[in-house]
C-alpha positions in Angstrom: 77.7 -167.1 114.2 76.2 -166.8 110.8 78.1 -168.9 108.2 78.4 -167.3 104.8 81.2 -166.4 102.4 83.1 -164.5 105.0 86.4 -165.8 106.4 85.8 -168.7 108.8 88.1 -170.0 111.5 89.6 -173.6 111.5 86.8 -175.0 113.7 84.2 -173.7 111.3 86.1 -175.0 108.3 86.4 -178.4 110.0 82.6 -178.5 110.5 82.1 -177.5 106.9 84.3 -180.3 105.7 82.5 -182.7 108.0 79.1 -181.7 106.7 80.3 -182.1 103.1 81.7 -185.6 104.0 78.3 -186.7 105.6 76.4 -185.4 102.6 78.7 -187.3 100.3 78.1 -190.5 102.3 74.3 -189.8 102.1 74.5 -189.5 98.3 76.5 -192.7 98.1 73.8 -194.4 100.2 71.1 -193.1 97.8 73.0 -194.4 94.8 73.3 -197.8 96.5 69.6 -197.8 97.4 68.6 -196.9 93.8 70.8 -199.8 92.5 69.3 -202.2 95.0 65.7 -201.2 94.1 66.5 -201.6 90.4 67.8 -205.1 91.1 64.7 -205.9 93.1 62.5 -204.6 90.2 64.4 -206.7 87.6 64.2 -209.8 89.9 60.4 -209.3 90.4 59.9 -208.9 86.6 62.0 -212.0 85.8 60.0 -214.1 88.3 56.7 -212.8 86.9 57.9 -213.6 83.3 59.0 -217.1 84.4 55.7 -217.7 86.2 53.8 -216.7 83.1 55.9 -218.7 80.6 56.0 -221.9 82.7 52.5 -221.6 84.3 51.4 -224.9 82.8 54.5 -226.8 84.0 54.6 -225.4 87.6 53.0 -227.4 90.4 51.0 -225.8 93.3 54.0 -225.7 95.7 56.3 -224.0 93.1 53.6 -221.4 92.4 53.2 -220.5 96.1 57.0 -220.3 96.5 57.3 -218.0 93.5 54.5 -215.7 94.8 56.2 -215.6 98.2 59.5 -214.7 96.7 58.0 -211.9 94.7 56.1 -210.6 97.7 59.4 -210.6 99.7 61.3 -208.7 97.0 58.5 -206.1 96.9 58.5 -205.8 100.7 62.3 -205.3 100.7 62.1 -202.7 97.9 59.5 -200.8 99.8 61.6 -200.8 102.9 64.5 -199.5 100.9 62.4 -196.7 99.5 61.3 -195.7 103.0 65.0 -195.5 103.9 65.6 -193.4 100.8 63.0 -190.8 102.0 64.7 -190.5 105.3 68.1 -190.0 103.7 66.6 -187.3 101.4 65.5 -185.5 104.5 69.0 -185.8 106.1 70.6 -184.4 102.9 68.7 -181.1 103.5 69.5 -181.1 107.3 71.7 -184.0 108.5 71.9 -182.9 112.1 71.2 -180.1 114.5 73.5 -180.7 117.4 76.8 -182.2 118.6 78.3 -183.1 121.9 81.6 -184.8 122.7 81.3 -187.5 125.4 84.3 -188.9 127.2 83.0 -192.2 128.6 84.5 -193.2 131.9 87.5 -195.4 131.3 88.0 -194.2 127.7 90.9 -192.0 126.5 89.3 -190.0 123.7 85.8 -188.4 123.7 83.3 -189.6 121.1 81.8 -186.9 118.9 78.0 -187.5 118.7 76.0 -185.7 116.1 72.3 -185.7 116.7 69.7 -185.5 113.9 66.1 -186.2 113.2 67.0 -189.7 111.9 70.0 -192.0 112.4 72.5 -192.7 109.6 75.0 -195.5 109.8 77.7 -195.5 107.1 78.0 -199.1 105.9 81.4 -198.5 104.3 82.9 -196.7 107.3 81.1 -198.9 109.7 80.3 -196.0 112.0 77.3 -193.8 113.1 77.6 -190.5 111.3 74.3 -189.3 112.8 72.4 -190.5 115.9 68.6 -190.4 116.1 67.4 -187.8 118.6 65.5 -190.6 120.4 68.5 -192.8 120.9 69.5 -193.3 124.6 72.8 -191.5 124.1 71.1 -188.5 122.6 69.5 -187.6 126.0 72.9 -186.2 127.0 72.3 -183.4 124.4 69.0 -182.4 126.0 69.6 -183.0 129.7 73.2 -182.0 130.5 75.5 -179.1 130.2 79.3 -179.3 129.8 80.6 -181.5 132.6 79.5 -184.8 134.1 76.7 -186.7 132.3 75.1 -190.1 132.2 72.5 -192.0 130.2 70.8 -195.3 130.3 72.0 -197.7 127.7 70.5 -201.2 127.0 73.4 -202.6 129.1 73.0 -200.2 132.0 74.0 -196.7 133.1 76.9 -195.1 131.2 78.7 -192.2 133.0 81.3 -189.8 131.7 81.9 -186.2 130.9 80.6 -183.9 128.2 83.6 -181.9 126.9 81.8 -179.9 124.1 78.3 -178.9 123.0 77.5 -177.4 119.7 74.4 -176.5 117.8 73.7 -175.9 114.1 71.1 -174.7 111.8 71.4 -176.5 108.5 68.9 -175.8 105.8 68.8 -177.0 102.2 72.2 -178.6 102.8 73.8 -175.4 103.8 75.1 -174.5 107.3 73.6 -171.2 108.3 74.5 -171.2 112.0 77.0 -172.8 114.4 77.2 -172.1 118.1 79.2 -173.5 120.9 77.3 -173.5 124.3 77.6 -174.5 127.9 73.8 -174.4 128.3 71.2 -177.1 127.8 69.7 -175.7 124.6 70.9 -172.3 123.6 68.6 -169.3 124.1 69.7 -167.8 120.8 68.7 -170.8 118.7 65.4 -171.2 120.6 64.7 -167.4 120.2 65.3 -167.6 116.5 63.0 -170.6 116.1 60.3 -169.0 118.1 60.7 -165.7 116.2 60.0 -167.4 112.8 56.7 -167.0 111.0 54.1 -169.7 111.5 53.5 -172.6 109.1 50.3 -174.2 108.0 51.2 -177.2 110.0 52.7 -177.7 113.4 56.5 -178.0 113.3 58.7 -180.6 115.0 60.8 -179.2 117.8 63.6 -181.8 118.1 66.3 -179.1 117.8 65.0 -177.1 120.8 63.5 -179.7 123.2 64.0 -178.5 126.8 65.0 -180.7 129.7 61.5 -180.8 131.3 60.0 -181.6 127.9 62.5 -184.3 127.3 61.6 -186.0 130.6 58.0 -186.2 129.5 58.8 -187.4 126.0 61.0 -190.3 127.3 58.6 -191.4 130.1 58.0 -194.9 128.9 56.7 -196.4 132.1 53.6 -194.4 132.9 50.3 -196.3 132.3 48.5 -192.9 132.2 50.5 -189.6 131.8 48.5 -186.4 132.4 50.2 -183.3 131.1 49.0 -179.9 132.5 50.5 -177.3 130.3 49.9 -173.6 130.1 49.0 -171.9 126.8 51.9 -172.0 124.4 53.9 -174.5 126.4 54.1 -176.9 123.4 52.2 -179.7 125.2 50.6 -181.1 122.0 53.9 -181.1 120.2 55.6 -182.8 123.2 52.8 -185.4 123.3 53.4 -186.2 119.6 57.1 -186.4 120.1 56.4 -188.8 122.9 54.5 -190.9 120.5 57.4 -190.9 118.1 59.8 -191.8 120.9 57.6 -194.7 122.0 57.3 -196.0 118.4 61.1 -195.9 118.3 61.7 -197.5 121.7 59.1 -200.2 121.3 59.3 -200.8 117.5 58.9 -204.5 117.9 55.6 -204.3 119.7 54.1 -200.9 118.9 53.2 -199.6 115.4 51.5 -196.4 114.2 48.3 -198.3 113.6 48.2 -199.2 117.3 47.8 -195.6 118.3 44.6 -193.4 118.4 44.4 -189.6 118.9 41.3 -188.1 120.3 41.4 -184.5 119.1 39.0 -181.6 119.5 38.1 -181.2 115.8 39.2 -182.1 112.2 41.0 -178.8 111.7 43.2 -179.4 114.6 43.8 -183.0 113.4 45.0 -181.6 110.1 47.1 -179.0 111.8 49.1 -181.6 113.7 49.2 -184.1 110.9 52.7 -183.2 109.7 54.6 -183.8 113.0 54.9 -187.6 113.1 55.7 -187.9 109.3 58.4 -185.3 109.8 59.8 -187.4 112.6 59.9 -190.4 110.3 56.8 -192.2 111.6 53.6 -193.0 109.8 50.5 -190.9 110.5 48.2 -192.3 113.2 44.4 -192.6 113.3 42.4 -189.8 114.7 38.9 -189.3 115.9 36.7 -186.8 117.8 34.5 -187.4 120.8 31.3 -187.0 118.6 32.5 -189.7 116.2 33.3 -192.0 119.1 29.8 -191.4 120.5 28.2 -192.3 117.2 30.1 -195.6 117.0 29.1 -196.5 120.6 25.5 -195.6 120.0 25.5 -197.5 116.7 24.3 -194.4 114.8 20.8 -194.8 116.4 20.6 -191.5 118.2 20.9 -187.9 117.0 22.5 -185.4 119.3 23.9 -181.9 119.4 27.7 -181.5 119.4 29.9 -180.0 122.1 30.4 -176.8 120.0 26.6 -176.5 119.5 26.1 -176.8 123.2 28.6 -174.0 123.8 26.9 -171.8 121.2 23.6 -172.2 123.1 25.4 -171.2 126.4 26.9 -168.2 124.8 23.8 -166.9 122.9 21.5 -167.1 125.9 22.2 -167.0 129.6 20.1 -170.2 130.3 20.5 -171.1 134.0 18.4 -174.3 133.5 20.8 -175.4 130.7 23.8 -174.7 133.0 22.3 -176.7 135.8 21.5 -179.7 133.5 25.1 -179.7 132.2 26.6 -179.5 135.7 24.3 -182.2 137.0 24.9 -184.7 134.2 28.7 -184.5 133.9 29.6 -185.3 137.5 30.8 -188.6 139.0 27.9 -188.4 141.4 25.5 -188.7 138.5 27.2 -191.9 137.5 26.6 -193.3 141.0 22.9 -192.5 140.5 23.0 -194.4 137.1 24.6 -197.3 138.9 21.8 -197.4 141.5 19.2 -197.2 138.7 20.9 -200.0 136.8 20.7 -202.2 139.9 17.0 -201.6 140.1 16.5 -202.2 136.4 18.5 -205.4 136.6 16.3 -206.6 139.5 13.2 -206.2 137.4 14.5 -206.9 133.9 14.3 -210.7 134.1 11.6 -212.9 135.6 13.0 -216.4 135.7 10.7 -219.4 135.2 11.5 -223.0 135.1 11.7 -224.7 131.7 10.8 -228.2 130.9 12.9 -230.1 128.4 11.1 -233.5 128.2 10.3 -236.6 130.3 10.6 -234.7 133.6 13.8 -233.0 132.7 13.4 -229.5 134.2 15.7 -226.4 134.3 14.8 -224.6 137.6 14.1 -220.8 137.6 16.9 -220.1 140.0 19.5 -221.4 137.5 18.2 -218.9 134.8 18.2 -216.0 137.4 21.8 -216.7 138.5 23.1 -217.2 135.0 21.4 -214.0 133.7 22.8 -212.0 136.7 26.3 -213.5 136.1 26.5 -212.0 132.6 25.2 -208.5 133.4 26.9 -205.7 131.4 27.3 -208.0 128.3 25.6 -206.9 125.1 22.0 -208.1 125.1 22.3 -210.6 122.2 25.5 -212.1 123.6 23.9 -212.3 127.1 21.0 -214.4 125.7 23.5 -216.6 123.9 25.5 -217.2 127.1 22.4 -218.1 129.1 21.3 -220.5 126.3 24.7 -222.1 126.1 25.1 -222.5 129.9 21.6 -224.1 130.0 22.5 -226.5 127.2 25.7 -227.4 129.1 23.9 -228.1 132.3 21.2 -230.2 130.7 24.0 -232.3 129.1 25.8 -232.7 132.5 22.8 -233.4 134.7 20.6 -235.3 132.4 23.2 -236.7 129.9 21.0 -235.4 127.2 21.8 -233.3 124.1 19.1 -230.8 123.0 17.6 -231.2 119.6 17.6 -228.2 117.2 13.9 -227.5 117.9 14.5 -227.7 121.6 17.4 -225.2 121.4 15.1 -222.9 119.5 12.4 -223.3 122.1 15.0 -222.6 124.9 16.1 -219.4 123.2 12.5 -218.2 122.9 11.8 -219.1 126.5 14.8 -217.0 127.7 13.6 -214.1 125.6 10.2 -214.4 127.1 11.7 -214.1 130.6 13.1 -210.6 129.7 11.1 -207.5 130.6 12.2 -205.3 127.7 12.7 -201.6 127.7 14.5 -199.4 125.2 17.7 -197.7 126.1 16.1 -194.3 125.6 13.2 -195.3 127.9 15.6 -196.6 130.5 17.5 -193.3 130.4 14.4 -191.1 130.5 13.1 -193.3 133.4 16.3 -192.5 135.3 15.2 -188.9 135.8 11.7 -189.9 136.9 13.3 -192.4 139.3 15.6 -189.6 140.6 12.5 -187.3 141.0 14.1 -184.8 138.6 12.3 -185.2 135.3 13.3 -181.6 134.4 16.9 -182.6 133.9 16.0 -184.5 130.7 15.1 -182.1 127.9 15.7 -182.8 124.2 17.6 -180.2 122.2 16.5 -178.7 118.9 14.9 -181.2 116.5 14.4 -183.7 119.2 18.1 -184.4 119.5 19.8 -185.4 122.7 21.6 -182.6 124.5 25.4 -183.1 124.4 25.4 -183.5 128.2 23.1 -186.6 127.8 25.2 -188.4 125.3 27.9 -190.0 127.5 25.7 -190.7 130.4 23.5 -192.6 127.9 26.5 -194.5 126.7 27.5 -195.3 130.2 24.0 -196.7 130.8 24.3 -198.7 127.6 27.6 -200.2 128.7 26.1 -201.2 132.1 22.8 -202.6 130.6 23.8 -204.0 127.2 27.5 -203.7 126.7 28.8 -202.7 123.3 29.6 -204.4 120.0 32.5 -202.1 119.4 35.9 -203.2 120.9 39.0 -201.0 121.1 41.4 -203.7 122.1 43.5 -202.9 119.0 44.4 -199.5 120.4 47.7 -199.8 122.4 48.1 -196.1 123.2 45.4 -193.4 123.4 46.4 -189.7 123.1 43.7 -187.3 124.4 44.1 -183.6 123.7 42.3 -180.6 125.2 41.6 -182.7 128.4 39.8 -179.9 130.2 36.9 -180.0 127.7 36.0 -183.6 128.5 33.8 -184.4 131.5 34.3 -186.9 134.3 31.5 -189.0 132.8 33.4 -189.1 129.4 36.7 -190.1 131.1 34.8 -192.9 133.0 33.5 -194.2 129.7 37.0 -194.0 128.1 38.5 -195.9 131.1 36.0 -198.7 130.4 36.6 -198.8 126.7 40.4 -198.3 126.5 42.6 -200.4 128.8 45.7 -199.3 127.0 48.3 -196.7 128.0 47.3 -193.1 127.7 48.7 -189.6 127.3 46.2 -186.9 128.4 47.0 -183.3 128.0 45.4 -179.8 128.3 45.1 -176.6 130.2 42.5 -176.0 132.8 42.7 -172.2 132.1 41.5 -172.9 128.5 38.2 -174.7 129.3 35.6 -173.2 127.0 32.7 -174.6 129.1 33.4 -174.1 132.9 30.2 -176.0 133.8 31.6 -179.3 132.7 35.4 -178.8 132.6 37.9 -181.3 134.1 41.2 -180.6 135.8 44.3 -182.8 136.0 43.4 -183.6 139.6 39.9 -184.6 138.6 41.1 -186.8 135.8 43.6 -188.5 138.2 40.6 -189.4 140.4 39.4 -191.6 137.6 42.8 -193.0 136.5 44.3 -193.8 139.9 47.6 -195.0 138.4 48.2 -191.8 136.5 51.4 -189.8 136.7 51.1 -186.0 136.4 53.6 -183.6 134.7 53.4 -179.9 134.5 54.7 -177.5 131.8 54.7 -173.9 133.0 56.9 -172.1 130.5 55.0 -170.5 127.6 56.9 -170.3 124.3 54.3 -169.3 121.7 53.6 -165.7 122.3 55.9 -162.7 122.8 56.4 -161.6 126.4 54.1 -158.6 125.9 51.2 -160.8 124.6 51.7 -163.3 127.4 51.6 -160.6 130.0 48.5 -159.1 128.5 46.7 -162.5 128.5 47.8 -163.0 132.1 45.8 -159.9 133.0 42.7 -161.6 131.6 43.2 -164.9 133.3 46.1 -164.9 135.8 48.1 -168.0 136.3 50.8 -167.6 139.0 52.6 -170.7 137.8 53.0 -169.5 134.1 56.5 -168.4 133.1 56.7 -166.3 130.0 59.7 -166.7 127.8 61.5 -163.4 127.3 61.0 -163.0 123.6 60.1 -159.4 123.2 58.0 -157.8 120.5 55.2 -155.5 119.7 52.8 -154.6 122.6 49.2 -155.6 122.0 46.9 -152.9 120.7 43.4 -152.3 122.0 41.5 -150.1 119.6 38.2 -148.5 120.4 35.8 -147.0 117.8 32.6 -145.0 117.8 30.7 -147.5 115.7 30.9 -151.1 114.4 31.3 -149.9 110.8 34.4 -148.0 111.9 35.7 -151.0 113.7 35.1 -153.2 110.6 36.9 -150.6 108.5 40.0 -150.8 110.8 39.9 -154.7 110.6 40.0 -154.4 106.8 43.0 -152.0 107.1 44.8 -154.5 109.3 44.2 -157.3 106.8 45.8 -155.1 104.0 48.8 -154.4 106.3 49.1 -158.2 106.9 49.2 -158.8 103.1 52.3 -156.7 102.9 54.0 -158.4 105.9 56.3 -161.4 106.0 53.9 -163.2 108.3 52.0 -166.2 107.0 48.9 -166.4 109.2 46.3 -163.9 110.5 43.6 -165.3 112.8 40.4 -163.2 113.3 39.0 -164.9 116.4 35.4 -164.3 117.4 33.4 -165.2 120.5 30.9 -167.5 118.8 30.6 -169.3 115.5 27.6 -167.1 114.5 29.8 -164.0 115.0 32.6 -165.7 113.0 30.2 -166.5 110.1 28.9 -162.9 110.1 32.5 -161.5 110.2 33.5 -163.7 107.3 30.5 -162.6 105.2 31.5 -159.0 105.7 35.2 -159.5 104.9 34.8 -162.1 102.0 35.0 -161.0 98.4 37.8 -158.4 99.0 41.2 -158.5 97.4 42.7 -160.6 100.2 41.1 -164.1 100.4 39.5 -164.8 103.8 38.9 -168.4 105.0 36.2 -169.5 107.5 36.9 -172.3 109.8 33.9 -174.0 111.4 32.9 -177.4 112.8 32.7 -178.9 109.3 36.2 -177.7 108.2 38.9 -180.3 107.8 42.0 -178.3 106.6 44.1 -175.6 108.2 45.6 -173.2 105.7 47.8 -170.0 105.6 46.5 -166.5 105.1 43.5 -164.8 106.8 41.4 -167.1 108.8 38.1 -166.3 110.6 36.9 -168.7 113.3 35.4 -168.9 116.8 37.6 -169.3 119.8 36.7 -172.9 120.5 37.7 -173.9 117.0 41.0 -171.9 117.4 42.1 -174.0 120.4 45.4 -175.7 119.8 46.2 -173.5 116.7 48.6 -170.6 116.5 48.8 -167.6 114.2 51.5 -165.0 113.5 48.9 -162.2 114.1 45.5 -162.3 115.8 42.7 -159.8 115.7 40.0 -160.2 118.4 37.0 -158.2 117.2 34.0 -157.0 119.3 36.0 -156.9 122.5 33.3 -154.9 124.1 31.7 -155.2 127.5 28.4 -156.4 126.1 30.1 -159.2 124.2 32.7 -160.4 126.7 31.2 -160.3 130.2 31.0 -163.7 131.9 33.5 -166.2 133.3 32.9 -168.4 130.2 33.7 -165.3 128.1 36.9 -164.8 130.0 38.1 -168.2 129.1 37.2 -167.6 125.4 39.0 -164.2 125.4 42.0 -165.8 127.0 42.1 -168.6 124.4 41.7 -166.0 121.5 44.6 -163.8 122.8 47.0 -166.7 123.4 46.7 -167.9 119.8 48.9 -164.9 118.8 52.7 -165.4 118.3 53.9 -162.0 117.3 51.1 -159.4 117.1 47.8 -159.1 118.9 45.1 -156.5 118.2 41.7 -156.2 120.0 39.0 -153.9 118.6 35.7 -152.8 120.0 32.9 -150.3 119.6 31.3 -148.8 122.7 32.9 -149.8 126.0 35.9 -152.1 126.4 35.2 -155.4 128.2 35.8 -155.2 131.9 37.6 -158.6 131.6 40.7 -156.5 130.6 41.6 -155.0 133.9 42.8 -151.5 134.6 40.8 -149.8 131.9 37.6 -147.7 132.0 36.3 -149.0 128.8 35.7 -145.5 127.5 35.7 -146.5 123.9 38.9 -144.5 123.1 41.8 -146.1 121.2 44.4 -147.2 123.8 48.1 -146.7 123.5 50.6 -149.6 123.7 51.7 -148.2 127.1 48.1 -148.2 128.4 47.8 -151.8 127.1 50.9 -152.9 129.0 49.6 -151.3 132.1 46.3 -153.1 131.7 48.1 -156.5 131.3 
């Protein structure tokens, strides 16, 4: 029921009074924090003044004690200010749900209000709001009215839920209050899904579903692989899982211990708001290309994943496809391992070394020690051999090497090496395999993207790496389908921490190197798998239309109905462009916030942007160099759009000569599934055959014909 100035019943009045009381307690808490911070500030200033005035009289110990006291006061004040931020957020929306829980053995049920942050009233000595991540809050997400249980720090607590209620409170005002017997009310979820998009991903704490809650609260999996259909909220769920783990393990896990491996900087910006909204600090983020540059120590130039895909789309190069498929498989790693064994056998020719007065280090000792430290960075490997030799000389001959002898030993070990560069060793791999045609530099003598991580794997085997990632305690990998088995093998060697890996096999933009959940699990043997099959982003009509392009029998479309997709054919490309401009003008007059014009390639996106720019409505181009997602009209290629969502989407050039291959099918599916509320496809000539059930005559199709096609 909408709450306004109309007459309200006693229950609603009681909830209004309760909200006002909580807000009053929050304001009191703010006043107390302000007073404390003021006291801290005065105390710090007094100590600074004292230190300055008595600096000549204070001894060293007193100065240290004063500095430590000031630092502690500042730290405490900063913690108070962080609490103040959380309370300000609670003032606008203190809670979103309530359940009454009658614990077994108790006489009265406990009303539990659930919000984005906890609030404990110091004066009343009671929890007015429980954090959504608290153990007791799982009752709100997992149980209907009736029996319920949750795991507390002291063991399982059982009882009965006697009431469930949900609210929408905005700007301190209660707009909606509903009693329910369901897990999360369809009406509230539908209203949230029906809202216009934001320029950042939103938190979903008020509408977390039971299967999503199970993934979020899975704290035991060493590796958790989440296969989620388009629009299932898998990225948001993964971020909420990070927020839960930070809450659960606050003593041992901090935001700086977490790393997100994201597809591009635009996506990283798009999701950057979620953790701060949930009260956690932002975490570090990187892309696979930046990781590769670090591991190769910026010594090699290579094309990017997106550049490789552009080449695949612009030209049907069978040789390129074969090279990619050959160099991304686990079998290729086994060939590298065999090549490394041969290189190792010939990389070091041990010779005996004479110290002095008949003191000899035999060749077999050098050979064994060198072999023992294989896989260690080259400089470190030499150091270890030298140190081991020094130690053995000391033990067997009771003799300590002089400085000049240590220098001579190091030079002798270096002379035993048969040096080859990493690039030469990698190129030699293909000659050794008898397939030199598999190694072909890309434009400007850069490495092809498919060569980059096999080269890194070879480097790890031969030399090791100077870069350590032991500081990372949890790694989150998004768009898992776009990373290869070779890349996952390298990641498994670099990151021994827990991992959350998520994606959708149906959205692989490069089918020649894609990974599935099953394939990833073959690398991470201890991995647990979870599946999200319900799609929430798009309306039912849009989801069904996308299903016609790339069917997934396991996908369940949420029944949020809207406008049927429109497929519009035109006699010429200028006429098609004219219609796109008209759709942009219509969007400007609409309440929606974002319109994505999603093209097949980056080249097409740049051309489309050039044609549309300079008009009355600003048009933004997203490309590989972009770092910010914004509202308004956005033009981009389908691979850049992955993970993003728009109120409206236009897919231009949906013709048979533009979308024809299996790779095109995936891109078309990605483009269509970005749309939340409205989808329009335009084409000149013949409609792509990837949309089934249509002749592709070039005529404008009606909504009824579109639904039949989907």
